[in-house]
N, C-alpha and C positions, 0 to 999 in steps of 0.2 A: 384852543389852540394844541393842547397836548393828544387831544382827542384826534385830531385831521392828521397829526403825525403818525401817530399810532397805527391809526386805517391806513393810512400809505405804507407805513412798513410792512402789514398786513400784509396787502395788495402784492407789494412786490415779493415776498416772500412767497405766497401762494401761486403767482404768475411763474416764479423760479421753479417752482417744485413742479408746477405741473407740465411745463416746457421740460424739464429733465426726464420725466416720466414719459411725457408725449415723444421724446428723442430716443430714449432706450428703445420704446415700443415699437417705434419705425425703424430702428437701425436692427433689432431682431426679426422684423418681419423681411427686411432685406435680405437678412442672411441665411441662404437655405444649406449652409455645409453642415452636415452631420445630421442633418432634421429628417428622421424616417417616418413613413406611413405605413398603414396596414398593407400586408400583403395582396398583390395584383397577380391573376392569372392569364399568361398568354397562351394561346394553343395554335399549333399548326401542323399541315400536312406536307409530305412530299412524295413523290414516286422516283423509284429508280432501284436499281441494283446497286449490290456492294459497297453498301454504305449511302451510297447516293441519293437513296431519299430520306434515310436517318438526316444528312447534312442539309438536305434541303427543308423538312420538316423541323431542327432546330434553329434555322433561319426564320422561315416563317413565324414560328413561336417568339424568337425574340422580338420580332417587327410586331409582332401583334401586341405584347409586352410592354414593348416601347411607346406605340400608340395609344394604346389605354390609360399608359400613366402619365402621359402629356395631357390628354383628355381631361382626366382628374386634376390631376396637380400642377401642370404647368411643364414648360419644356425644360426646366432647370432639375425636374424629376425623371427624364426618360432617358436615361443612360443605365442600360442594365449591368454595366461593367462597377457601377457605383452603387448598386443595390445592397441590400443586405440579405442573409439567409437564402439565398439562391438555391433551388432545388430543380431537378433535371426529371423529368420521367417521360421516356422515349420508348415506344413500342411498335414494332408489325402489326398491324390489323389483319391484312390481306397479302395476298403476292404482289410482291412490289410496293405495298404502300404503308408508311409510315406515318405514326401520330406521336409529336412530341408536345409537353407542357412543360410550362416554366411558370415555378410560383417564386415571388421576390418581394420585399420592402422594398419601393423607389425610396431613394435617399438623394438629398441636395447636392447639386455640382458645385454651385458657386454662389456668389455673392452678387444678387440684380441688381440692375440700375442704369 
């Protein structure tokens, strides 16, 4: 009789421990705030004079970066404004053509659910 009680207690303790670990792991997987991944590169080009081409290229690079981040890590990571280590490199390649490259680590935006 004593061994049955011991077995019941051990099963209860094991179940409680497993549930606590599973709940903690599940909660952590849903919380994307502050979680960052490896850098992603976005590239864009734009035509225009007097800075208009560069502005278009920056917008295109941002959109490209956001699409790549969303495709790789999901919508919670697709905001460049929340990314870490954002670096821009914009150059004029030809007359009226500008190219921008943005490199940044996508970081989580919110608790999903």
